[in-house]
LUMGU-414044 format. One record per residue (C-alpha): x, y, z; chain; residue in three letters. Coordinates in steps of 0.2 Angstrom, whole numbers, m for minus. Layout:
REM residues N
- east; north; up; chaine; residu
- X; Y; Z; A; ALA
...
This chain:
REM residues 692
- east; north; up; chaine; residu
- m97; m44; m185; A; MET
- m81; m54; m190; A; LYS
- m72; m64; m177; A; ARG
- m56; m53; m175; A; SER
- m65; m37; m170; A; PRO
- m77; m48; m159; A; LEU
- m61; m55; m151; A; LEU
- m54; m38; m148; A; GLY
- m70; m32; m139; A; LEU
- m70; m49; m129; A; TRP
- m52; m45; m123; A; ALA
- m57; m27; m119; A; CYS
- m70; m34; m107; A; ALA
- m57; m43; m98; A; LEU
- m45; m29; m97; A; LEU
- m58; m17; m91; A; TRP
- m58; m21; m72; A; PRO
- m39; m19; m71; A; PHE
- m38; m2; m78; A; VAL
- m53; 5; m71; A; HIS
- m48; 1; m54; A; SER
- m32; 10; m55; A; GLY
- m38; 28; m55; A; GLY
- m33; 32; m73; A; TYR
- m41; 48; m80; A; PRO
- m42; 40; m97; A; ASP
- m46; 23; m91; A; ALA
- m59; 20; m105; A; PHE
- m46; 23; m118; A; PHE
- m34; 12; m109; A; LEU
- m46; m2; m109; A; SER
- m48; m1; m128; A; LEU
- m30; m7; m130; A; THR
- m35; m24; m136; A; PRO
- m46; m17; m150; A; VAL
- m32; m5; m155; A; LEU
- m21; m20; m156; A; LEU
- m34; m30; m166; A; GLN
- m34; m17; m179; A; ALA
- m16; m22; m183; A; GLY
- m22; m38; m190; A; ASP
- m26; m29; m206; A; GLN
- m8; m29; m211; A; TRP
- m4; m44; m221; A; LEU
- 15; m44; m217; A; HIS
- 19; m49; m199; A; TRP
- 33; m35; m197; A; SER
- 20; m22; m200; A; LEU
- 8; m30; m187; A; ARG
- 22; m30; m174; A; TYR
- 26; m12; m178; A; LEU
- 8; m7; m176; A; HIS
- 6; m16; m160; A; TRP
- 22; m7; m153; A; SER
- 16; 10; m158; A; VAL
- m1; 6; m151; A; VAL
- 7; 2; m134; A; LEU
- 19; 16; m134; A; TYR
- 5; 29; m137; A; LEU
- m6; 21; m124; A; GLU
- 8; 23; m111; A; LEU
- 11; 41; m116; A; CYS
- m8; 44; m114; A; LEU
- m8; 36; m97; A; ALA
- 8; 45; m91; A; TRP
- 4; 62; m99; A; GLY
- 20; 64; m108; A; ARG
- 32; 57; m121; A; TRP
- 40; 43; m111; A; VAL
- 59; 38; m113; A; PRO
- 64; 20; m113; A; LEU
- 74; 23; m96; A; GLY
- 58; 27; m87; A; ALA
- 49; 11; m94; A; ILE
- 64; 1; m89; A; ASP
- 64; 9; m71; A; ALA
- 46; 6; m69; A; ALA
- 47; m12; m75; A; PHE
- 61; m16; m62; A; HIS
- 51; m6; m48; A; GLY
- 35; m16; m51; A; VAL
- 44; m33; m52; A; VAL
- 53; m30; m36; A; HIS
- 36; m26; m27; A; GLN
- 27; m41; m35; A; LEU
- 40; m52; m27; A; PHE
- 40; m42; m11; A; THR
- 21; m41; m8; A; LEU
- 9; m54; m6; A; SER
- m4; m56; m20; A; PRO
- m18; m49; m9; A; SER
- m7; m33; m8; A; GLN
- m4; m31; m26; A; TRP
- m18; m18; m28; A; THR
- m7; m6; m16; A; GLN
- 6; m5; m30; A; ILE
- 4; 11; m39; A; SER
- m6; 8; m55; A; ALA
- 2; 23; m63; A; HIS
- 20; 15; m61; A; VAL
- 13; m2; m66; A; ALA
- 6; 4; m83; A; THR
- 20; m4; m94; A; PRO
- 17; m20; m85; A; PHE
- m2; m19; m88; A; VAL
- 1; m15; m106; A; LEU
- 13; m29; m109; A; LEU
- 1; m41; m101; A; GLY
- m13; m35; m112; A; CYS
- m1; m38; m127; A; LEU
- 3; m56; m122; A; VAL
- m17; m58; m118; A; GLY
- m21; m52; m136; A; TRP
- m9; m65; m143; A; GLY
- m18; m79; m135; A; ILE
- m36; m72; m140; A; PHE
- m32; m69; m158; A; ARG
- m29; m87; m161; A; VAL
- m45; m92; m153; A; CYS
- m54; m99; m168; A; ASP
- m63; m115; m163; A; ASN
- m76; m121; m151; A; TYR
- m64; m128; m138; A; ARG
- m53; m113; m137; A; ARG
- m68; m101; m135; A; VAL
- m74; m112; m121; A; VAL
- m58; m113; m113; A; ALA
- m55; m94; m113; A; LEU
- m73; m91; m107; A; LEU
- m69; m101; m92; A; VAL
- m52; m94; m89; A; ILE
- m59; m76; m91; A; GLY
- m73; m78; m79; A; VAL
- m62; m86; m66; A; VAL
- m50; m71; m68; A; MET
- m64; m59; m66; A; ILE
- m72; m68; m51; A; CYS
- m54; m70; m42; A; VAL
- m50; m51; m46; A; GLY
- m66; m46; m38; A; HIS
- m65; m58; m22; A; ALA
- m45; m55; m20; A; LEU
- m43; m36; m25; A; TRP
- m61; m30; m26; A; ASN
- m60; m26; m43; A; LEU
- m76; m21; m53; A; PRO
- m85; m37; m58; A; ALA
- m103; m34; m63; A; GLU
- m101; m24; m79; A; PHE
- m86; m33; m84; A; ALA
- m93; m50; m81; A; LEU
- m109; m46; m91; A; ALA
- m99; m40; m106; A; SER
- m88; m54; m106; A; TYR
- m101; m67; m104; A; LEU
- m112; m59; m118; A; THR
- m97; m57; m131; A; ILE
- m91; m75; m126; A; GLY
- m108; m83; m130; A; LEU
- m109; m73; m146; A; ALA
- m92; m80; m151; A; LEU
- m98; m97; m146; A; LEU
- m113; m95; m158; A; VAL
- m102; m88; m172; A; TRP
- m90; m103; m171; A; VAL
- m104; m116; m169; A; HIS
- m113; m108; m185; A; ARG
- m96; m108; m195; A; ARG
- m92; m126; m191; A; GLU
- m110; m132; m193; A; PHE
- m111; m125; m211; A; THR
- m94; m133; m215; A; ARG
- m96; m148; m226; A; ALA
- m93; m164; m216; A; GLY
- m90; m156; m199; A; ALA
- m95; m165; m183; A; ASP
- m105; m155; m172; A; VAL
- m113; m167; m162; A; ASN
- m100; m170; m149; A; GLN
- m104; m153; m140; A; ARG
- m113; m160; m124; A; GLY
- m99; m157; m112; A; VAL
- m94; m140; m119; A; LEU
- m112; m134; m120; A; ASN
- m115; m140; m102; A; THR
- m99; m131; m96; A; LEU
- m103; m115; m105; A; SER
- m121; m115; m97; A; VAL
- m113; m117; m80; A; LEU
- m100; m103; m83; A; VAL
- m115; m92; m87; A; VAL
- m126; m98; m73; A; LEU
- m115; m99; m58; A; ILE
- m110; m81; m57; A; PRO
- m128; m76; m59; A; VAL
- m133; m87; m45; A; ILE
- m119; m82; m34; A; VAL
- m122; m63; m38; A; GLY
- m111; m49; m36; A; PHE
- m113; m32; m27; A; GLU
- m114; m16; m37; A; ALA
- m99; m13; m48; A; PRO
- m84; m4; m41; A; SER
- m86; 8; m55; A; HIS
- m103; 14; m62; A; PRO
- m106; 7; m79; A; PRO
- m98; 17; m93; A; VAL
- m110; 31; m100; A; ASN
- m107; 29; m119; A; LEU
- m118; 43; m123; A; GLY
- m108; 56; m113; A; GLY
- m91; 48; m115; A; LEU
- m83; 62; m125; A; LEU
- m93; 76; m119; A; SER
- m78; 81; m107; A; GLY
- m66; 81; m121; A; TYR
- m76; 89; m135; A; LEU
- m84; 104; m125; A; THR
- m77; 118; m116; A; ALA
- m73; 118; m98; A; PHE
- m86; 133; m95; A; GLY
- m84; 149; m84; A; THR
- m82; 141; m68; A; ASN
- m64; 134; m70; A; THR
- m46; 137; m64; A; ALA
- m29; 130; m68; A; THR
- m19; 118; m57; A; THR
- m7; 125; m45; A; GLY
- m5; 132; m27; A; TYR
- m10; 150; m25; A; GLY
- m25; 161; m22; A; ALA
- m42; 152; m22; A; GLY
- m34; 135; m18; A; VAL
- m46; 132; m4; A; THR
- m61; 133; m16; A; GLU
- m65; 116; m22; A; ILE
- m82; 120; m33; A; ASP
- m74; 122; m49; A; HIS
- m66; 112; m63; A; SER
- m48; 113; m67; A; LEU
- m37; 114; m83; A; VAL
- m20; 105; m81; A; PRO
- m5; 118; m81; A; ASN
- 12; 109; m84; A; GLN
- 22; 124; m79; A; ALA
- 37; 120; m67; A; PRO
- 36; 127; m50; A; VAL
- 51; 121; m40; A; PHE
- 64; 107; m39; A; VAL
- 66; 98; m23; A; ALA
- 84; 91; m20; A; HIS
- 80; 77; m8; A; ALA
- 86; 59; m5; A; ASN
- 68; 52; m7; A; ALA
- 51; 58; m13; A; PRO
- 40; 68; m1; A; TYR
- 24; 77; 0; A; TYR
- 27; 95; 1; A; TRP
- 15; 104; 13; A; GLN
- 9; 122; 13; A; ALA
- m5; 123; 25; A; ALA
- m19; 114; 34; A; THR
- m38; 119; 36; A; TYR
- m51; 113; 48; A; THR
- m67; 122; 44; A; THR
- m78; 117; 28; A; PHE
- m93; 127; 23; A; ASN
- m98; 115; 8; A; GLY
- m89; 124; m5; A; LEU
- m72; 130; 2; A; SER
- m60; 127; 17; A; TRP
- m54; 140; 30; A; SER
- m48; 142; 47; A; ASN
- m59; 151; 60; A; ARG
- m54; 161; 75; A; GLY
- m38; 171; 79; A; PRO
- m22; 166; 72; A; SER
- m5; 169; 81; A; SER
- 11; 173; 70; A; THR
- 29; 174; 75; A; PHE
- 45; 178; 66; A; GLU
- 56; 163; 63; A; GLN
- 75; 168; 61; A; LEU
- 86; 160; 48; A; ALA
- 95; 145; 54; A; GLY
- 83; 142; 68; A; GLY
- 87; 127; 80; A; SER
- 83; 109; 82; A; ASP
- 66; 112; 90; A; VAL
- 51; 110; 79; A; PRO
- 44; 127; 73; A; ILE
- 26; 120; 74; A; LEU
- 20; 108; 87; A; GLY
- 24; 91; 80; A; PRO
- 8; 83; 73; A; TYR
- 13; 65; 77; A; PHE
- 15; 56; 94; A; GLU
- 24; 41; 99; A; GLY
- 32; 38; 81; A; SER
- 49; 36; 77; A; ARG
- 57; 50; 66; A; THR
- 70; 53; 54; A; VAL
- 79; 69; 50; A; ARG
- 76; 76; 32; A; VAL
- 86; 89; 24; A; ASN
- 81; 96; 7; A; ALA
- 85; 111; m4; A; THR
- 71; 119; m14; A; ILE
- 75; 129; m29; A; THR
- 62; 140; m38; A; ASP
- 59; 137; m56; A; LEU
- 44; 149; m58; A; ALA
- 44; 166; m65; A; ARG
- 39; 173; m48; A; ARG
- 47; 170; m32; A; PRO
- 40; 160; m18; A; PHE
- 28; 167; m6; A; THR
- 24; 152; 5; A; SER
- 38; 140; 10; A; LEU
- 34; 122; 7; A; PHE
- 40; 108; 19; A; TYR
- 38; 90; 24; A; THR
- 34; 83; 41; A; GLY
- 38; 94; 56; A; ALA
- 50; 108; 50; A; PRO
- 64; 112; 62; A; LEU
- 73; 127; 53; A; LYS
- 74; 136; 36; A; PHE
- 89; 145; 29; A; SER
- 80; 161; 29; A; LEU
- 69; 172; 40; A; THR
- 51; 169; 39; A; SER
- 34; 172; 47; A; ILE
- 25; 157; 54; A; VAL
- 6; 156; 55; A; HIS
- 3; 143; 69; A; THR
- m16; 139; 66; A; ARG
- m14; 135; 47; A; SER
- 5; 130; 47; A; GLY
- 8; 143; 33; A; ARG
- 26; 149; 33; A; ILE
- 28; 165; 23; A; LEU
- 44; 172; 16; A; ALA
- 40; 183; 1; A; PRO
- 53; 185; m13; A; GLY
- 63; 169; m9; A; ALA
- 71; 160; m24; A; ARG
- 79; 146; m15; A; SER
- 80; 139; 3; A; TYR
- 85; 124; 13; A; THR
- 74; 116; 25; A; VAL
- 77; 103; 39; A; SER
- 62; 93; 46; A; ALA
- 57; 78; 56; A; LEU
- 48; 65; 46; A; GLU
- 38; 52; 57; A; PRO
- 38; 33; 53; A; LEU
- 22; 24; 57; A; TYR
- 20; 5; 60; A; SER
- 4; m1; 51; A; PRO
- 4; m15; 65; A; GLY
- 2; m2; 78; A; SER
- m9; 9; 68; A; LEU
- m21; m6; 65; A; ASP
- m23; m8; 84; A; THR
- m27; 9; 89; A; ARG
- m46; 12; 93; A; GLY
- m56; 27; 88; A; VAL
- m56; 33; 106; A; GLY
- m63; 50; 112; A; VAL
- m57; 65; 103; A; ALA
- m49; 78; 114; A; PRO
- m59; 94; 117; A; GLN
- m46; 104; 107; A; GLY
- m51; 94; 91; A; LEU
- m69; 100; 91; A; ARG
- m66; 110; 75; A; ALA
- m60; 94; 67; A; ASP
- m76; 86; 69; A; LEU
- m88; 99; 62; A; GLU
- m99; 95; 48; A; LEU
- m106; 109; 36; A; PRO
- m125; 113; 38; A; ALA
- m128; 108; 20; A; GLY
- m120; 91; 21; A; LEU
- m132; 77; 17; A; SER
- m136; 64; 30; A; PRO
- m133; 52; 16; A; ARG
- m114; 55; 18; A; VAL
- m114; 48; 36; A; GLY
- m125; 33; 31; A; GLN
- m114; 29; 17; A; LEU
- m98; 30; 28; A; ALA
- m107; 18; 40; A; ARG
- m112; 6; 26; A; ARG
- m94; 6; 19; A; VAL
- m86; 3; 36; A; VAL
- m98; m10; 42; A; GLY
- m102; m15; 60; A; ALA
- m86; m25; 63; A; GLY
- m72; m13; 59; A; THR
- m62; m7; 73; A; SER
- m48; 6; 73; A; GLY
- m47; 23; 65; A; ALA
- m33; 18; 53; A; PHE
- m43; 3; 47; A; ASN
- m59; 14; 44; A; VAL
- m48; 26; 35; A; ALA
- m42; 12; 24; A; MET
- m59; 5; 20; A; MET
- m66; 22; 15; A; ILE
- m50; 26; 4; A; LYS
- m52; 9; m5; A; HIS
- m71; 13; m7; A; TYR
- m67; 30; m15; A; LEU
- m52; 22; m26; A; ASP
- m65; 9; m33; A; THR
- m81; 19; m35; A; HIS
- m76; 36; m41; A; TYR
- m67; 42; m56; A; ARG
- m52; 54; m56; A; TYR
- m56; 69; m67; A; SER
- m53; 88; m68; A; TYR
- m71; 91; m72; A; GLN
- m83; 92; m58; A; VAL
- m102; 95; m56; A; HIS
- m104; 112; m48; A; THR
- m116; 114; m32; A; SER
- m123; 129; m24; A; THR
- m123; 121; m6; A; ARG
- m111; 107; m4; A; ASP
- m99; 99; m17; A; ILE
- m97; 84; m7; A; VAL
- m115; 79; m10; A; ASN
- m113; 82; m28; A; GLU
- m97; 72; m29; A; PHE
- m103; 56; m19; A; LEU
- m121; 55; m26; A; PHE
- m122; 64; m43; A; VAL
- m106; 67; m52; A; GLY
- m95; 52; m46; A; HIS
- m79; 61; m52; A; GLN
- m67; 74; m47; A; GLY
- m49; 77; m43; A; TYR
- m39; 77; m27; A; CYS
- m49; 91; m18; A; ASP
- m66; 82; m20; A; GLN
- m58; 65; m15; A; PHE
- m49; 72; 1; A; SER
- m64; 83; 6; A; THR
- m76; 68; 4; A; ALA
- m65; 57; 14; A; PHE
- m64; 70; 28; A; ILE
- m82; 72; 29; A; MET
- m85; 53; 30; A; MET
- m73; 52; 44; A; MET
- m79; 66; 54; A; ARG
- m97; 58; 52; A; SER
- m90; 43; 61; A; LEU
- m83; 53; 75; A; GLY
- m65; 53; 69; A; ILE
- m56; 70; 68; A; PRO
- m49; 74; 51; A; ALA
- m42; 90; 43; A; ARG
- m37; 96; 26; A; TRP
- m19; 98; 19; A; VAL
- m14; 107; 4; A; VAL
- 3; 107; m6; A; GLY
- 11; 97; m19; A; TYR
- 14; 79; m22; A; ASP
- 32; 71; m23; A; PRO
- 32; 76; m42; A; GLY
- 44; 67; m55; A; THR
- 62; 63; m53; A; TYR
- 73; 72; m66; A; VAL
- 90; 65; m68; A; LYS
- 97; 81; m76; A; SER
- 91; 92; m62; A; LEU
- 97; 80; m49; A; GLY
- 80; 81; m40; A; GLY
- 61; 80; m40; A; TYR
- 53; 92; m53; A; LEU
- 37; 99; m46; A; ILE
- 25; 107; m58; A; ARG
- 8; 116; m57; A; GLN
- m1; 101; m61; A; VAL
- 7; 92; m46; A; ASP
- m3; 103; m34; A; ALA
- m12; 91; m22; A; HIS
- m22; 90; m7; A; SER
- m24; 75; 6; A; TRP
- m30; 72; 24; A; ALA
- m24; 70; 41; A; GLN
- m34; 59; 53; A; ILE
- m32; 59; 72; A; TRP
- m27; 43; 80; A; ILE
- m26; 42; 99; A; GLN
- m8; 38; 103; A; GLY
- m1; 42; 85; A; ASP
- m7; 60; 83; A; GLY
- m11; 66; 65; A; TRP
- m8; 52; 53; A; VAL
- m8; 58; 34; A; PRO
- m19; 48; 22; A; VAL
- m21; 51; 4; A; ASP
- m38; 46; m3; A; PRO
- m35; 50; m21; A; THR
- m35; 35; m33; A; PRO
- m17; 30; m38; A; GLY
- m9; 40; m24; A; PHE
- m2; 32; m8; A; HIS
- 6; 41; 7; A; PHE
- 24; 34; 7; A; PRO
- 27; 34; 26; A; HIS
- 16; 21; 32; A; HIS
- 31; 9; 34; A; SER
- 33; m7; 44; A; THR
- 46; m1; 55; A; VAL
- 43; m7; 72; A; ALA
- 47; 7; 83; A; ALA
- 38; 18; 96; A; THR
- 50; 31; 102; A; THR
- 54; 48; 96; A; ASN
- 72; 45; 94; A; VAL
- 80; 49; 78; A; SER
- 92; 36; 70; A; PRO
- 111; 40; 72; A; SER
- 113; 37; 53; A; HIS
- 109; 51; 41; A; PRO
- 97; 41; 31; A; SER
- 81; 47; 22; A; PRO
- 63; 42; 25; A; THR
- 62; 23; 23; A; PRO
- 53; 16; 7; A; THR
- 36; 8; 11; A; SER
- 35; m10; 6; A; PRO
- 18; m6; m1; A; VAL
- 22; 8; m13; A; VAL
- 40; 10; m19; A; ALA
- 45; 28; m20; A; PRO
- 51; 25; m39; A; ALA
- 54; 42; m46; A; PRO
- 41; 38; m60; A; ALA
- 30; 51; m68; A; PRO
- 17; 58; m56; A; SER
- m1; 52; m58; A; LEU
- m7; 70; m59; A; ASN
- 3; 74; m74; A; ALA
- m11; 70; m87; A; GLN
- m13; 77; m104; A; ALA
- m32; 75; m106; A; HIS
- m33; 82; m124; A; LEU
- m21; 70; m132; A; ARG
- m31; 55; m136; A; LYS
- m28; 39; m147; A; VAL
- m42; 33; m158; A; SER
- m43; 17; m167; A; ALA
- m40; 16; m186; A; PRO
- m55; 17; m196; A; THR
- m49; 6; m211; A; VAL
- m59; m9; m216; A; SER
- m53; m26; m212; A; ARG
- m47; m37; m226; A; ARG
- m56; m53; m231; A; THR
- m47; m68; m225; A; THR
- m51; m87; m222; A; GLN
- m49; m88; m203; A; HIS
- m56; m106; m203; A; GLY
- m42; m112; m215; A; SER
- m27; m122; m208; A; SER
- m14; m110; m217; A; ASN
- m21; m95; m208; A; VAL
- m20; m104; m192; A; VAL
- m3; m108; m195; A; SER
- 2; m91; m200; A; GLU
- m5; m84; m184; A; GLU
- 4; m97; m174; A; LEU
- 20; m93; m184; A; ALA
- 16; m75; m180; A; GLY
- 15; m79; m161; A; ILE
- 31; m89; m162; A; GLY
- 40; m74; m170; A; VAL
- 33; m62; m157; A; LEU
- 40; m74; m143; A; LEU
- 57; m75; m152; A; LEU
- 57; m56; m154; A; VAL
- 52; m54; m136; A; SER
- 66; m66; m131; A; GLY
- 78; m56; m140; A; ALA
- 73; m40; m132; A; ILE
- 74; m48; m115; A; ALA
- 92; m55; m118; A; VAL
- 97; m38; m124; A; TRP
- 90; m30; m108; A; GLN
- 98; m43; m98; A; TRP
- 114; m40; m105; A; ARG
- 113; m21; m104; A; ARG
- 107; m21; m86; A; ARG
- 117; m37; m81; A; SER
- 126; m29; m66; A; SER
- 109; m22; m59; A; LEU
- 100; m38; m62; A; LEU
- 113; m51; m59; A; ARG
- 122; m43; m45; A; ASP
- 110; m31; m36; A; THR
- 94; m41; m36; A; VAL
- 103; m57; m33; A; LYS
- 112; m49; m19; A; GLN
- 96; m43; m11; A; TRP
- 88; m61; m13; A; ALA
- 104; m69; m6; A; ASP
- 104; m56; 8; A; LEU
- 86; m61; 13; A; GLN
- 91; m79; 14; A; ARG
- 107; m75; 23; A; LEU
- 98; m65; 36; A; SER
- 84; m79; 39; A; ARG
- 98; m92; 40; A; ARG
- 108; m81; 53; A; SER
- 94; m75; 64; A; PHE
- 80; m88; 62; A; GLY
- 64; m90; 52; A; PRO
- 55; m75; 60; A; ASN
- 67; m63; 52; A; TRP
- 57; m51; 41; A; ARG
- 63; m37; 30; A; SER
- 51; m31; 16; A; ASP
- 63; m17; 10; A; SER
- 81; m13; 10; A; PRO
- 78; 1; 22; A; ARG
- 69; m11; 35; A; GLU
- 83; m23; 33; A; TRP
- 95; m10; 37; A; GLY
- 85; m5; 53; A; GLU
- 85; m23; 58; A; SER
- 103; m27; 55; A; TRP
- 109; m12; 64; A; THR
- 98; m16; 79; A; ASN
- 107; m32; 80; A; GLN
- 124; m26; 76; A; PHE
- 126; m7; 79; A; PRO
- 144; m7; 74; A; HIS
- 140; m11; 56; A; ASP
- 131; 5; 53; A; THR
- 145; 12; 41; A; ALA
- 144; m3; 30; A; ILE
- 125; m7; 31; A; VAL
- 118; 10; 26; A; TRP
- 129; 14; 11; A; PRO
- 123; m4; 5; A; LEU
- 105; 1; 8; A; VAL
- 107; 17; m2; A; ARG
- 114; 7; m16; A; LEU
- 100; m6; m16; A; PHE
- 87; 9; m16; A; GLU
- 95; 17; m31; A; THR
- 95; 1; m41; A; ALA
- 77; m3; m37; A; PHE
- 69; 14; m37; A; TYR
- 78; 27; m46; A; ALA
- 77; 31; m65; A; GLU
- 96; 28; m67; A; ARG
- 106; 12; m65; A; SER
- 121; 10; m54; A; LEU
- 138; 16; m61; A; THR
- 152; 4; m63; A; PRO
- 160; 12; m47; A; GLU
- 143; 10; m37; A; GLN
- 142; m9; m43; A; ARG
- 160; m12; m37; A; LEU
- 156; m4; m20; A; GLU
- 139; m14; m19; A; ALA
- 150; m30; m22; A; ARG
- 162; m26; m9; A; ARG
- 149; m21; 5; A; LEU
- 140; m37; 1; A; TRP
- 155; m48; 3; A; ARG
- 159; m39; 20; A; THR
- 141; m42; 26; A; ILE
- 142; m60; 20; A; ARG
- 158; m63; 29; A; GLY
- 152; m56; 45; A; ARG
- 136; m67; 45; A; ALA
- 146; m83; 41; A; ARG
- 158; m79; 56; A; ARG
- 142; m76; 67; A; LEU
- 136; m93; 62; A; ARG
- 152; m102; 65; A; GLN
- 154; m94; 82; A; SER
- 136; m100; 87; A; ARG
- 141; m118; 82; A; ARG
- 157; m118; 92; A; THR
């Protein structure tokens, strides 16, 4: 094999842990990006190579996001990820949505390939071998990225490259190959140290190359359904075909999960609710008393008002809501056991609800406790469930873990990193959880959430199943979040003593947005009409939903042969270095253009946010902490309640700049500057008054 394809495979081995830990349904094809970039080296002219690379990166992004991606969405994703990278500590970077971060990953892949492709001598190969092994080890230790498969591949290909370069230089006339002692010793240590230290089982099972394309080249079979909420939604033992048809648009000020019903009894193949169910008629308009008993306790809440508009051919049957609904704009029938709210024939409605705000610090300290008698049904396990499920849960959690929320996060992380998201599942006649955990190792949200619930129940923690839709995709022209059939989703609620039912989404790439760091313990709604705060862990950027996958659209590598070139000659190296220089110049020009285009957003809004952080710490001491604009607003108004009319408009402008797919208008930029100057002046006068 020639050097360039071997380098492409080497770069693939280094990229593999990052894409396979993100929950991408097409992670294997995404990890082939370096090989596809390498295929561009067949072009002799540098402009054609750069065009090839641009097309490959764009098609890979479209594959990951499941649609043709506009440049505005890429720009919004970049700014959202950059903001989170500076907001979160490095150990929390895995909590950034991998789906939103895809452009960032692909850009890093392009930069990495620019480094790999000029690796044509012994010293460069050894240097990259050491750097790559260190990156794999650090990723495994810091973020629990898969290591065993990636490390073995990277070491094997790296040693092959060392042999290739050594043989080429040895056969060159007059080449000095005797001064290899240090490099050879170093390469041996690079191979031996990870082997001696050892790694646990890989976070993902090794790729089955033999059956890699079977899911795409064969039919789904007879036991299939399409994505969406409707009849048979509680049966989870079948494969799915993604349906992109729109369902409704949610006109809300932030992304929310839209709940339809909850279920407690699982028989191994489907969910249901046992026992009699009471119903009552809820008149239009209602009151400010929750229609259903609030499932949360001791958590601060905010008021959410949203308008739901039907986009499907048929009108609504069930009404979707978030949090604890207070009132609907139309008369409905409420089923108290399942939480279903029926209003056949509805085309549009408004809902008012209370959304809980959780404090992770408080959740982390909550013990498992003893479940109340009324939650026995939420601890039941089906008769066909394998005892290995409980054994696996105990092994994942370990003996030293305390707190139900900590247990849930450990099990979620295990499912995130050991199982693959796929619409195809292995069927079972007894229990789909057994098949998912120990045989198929792949599934969609129903399998992930149900397996999570069974593992939590086996540890004595009550849990129940919730169905509805995920937040969907923000569409500027609609002025809201577009929900499609493919956005149908299921998640879990776990019972935590003192907090009630806390939502957890165990599906890879999904994170429930309401585990904020707001330190509040009362059920008092804020006086300002603000939406649910943005989590500092997962920005509610209206980026494309992870569920919106186009599984049949694949990118394949070009099959043309590589032209013969003299890689060892100095003019080829010079050409490659010149190409890298041109690439850097082009990237710099694009960056300057982007900087000018978004000058007000970057220079004003981001700088204002950074200055606001420094101003707050200088005014209130080093212990001041505000990881997101919403948290800064809460903290500031707690200190100065009279500043509410100034603070919250500025918070909304920050959130629009950071998380929306649209940039600030000139009027919004002027308003942000005015509010910022007002806050800065007040803080300056506060410091002066303290000095005097």
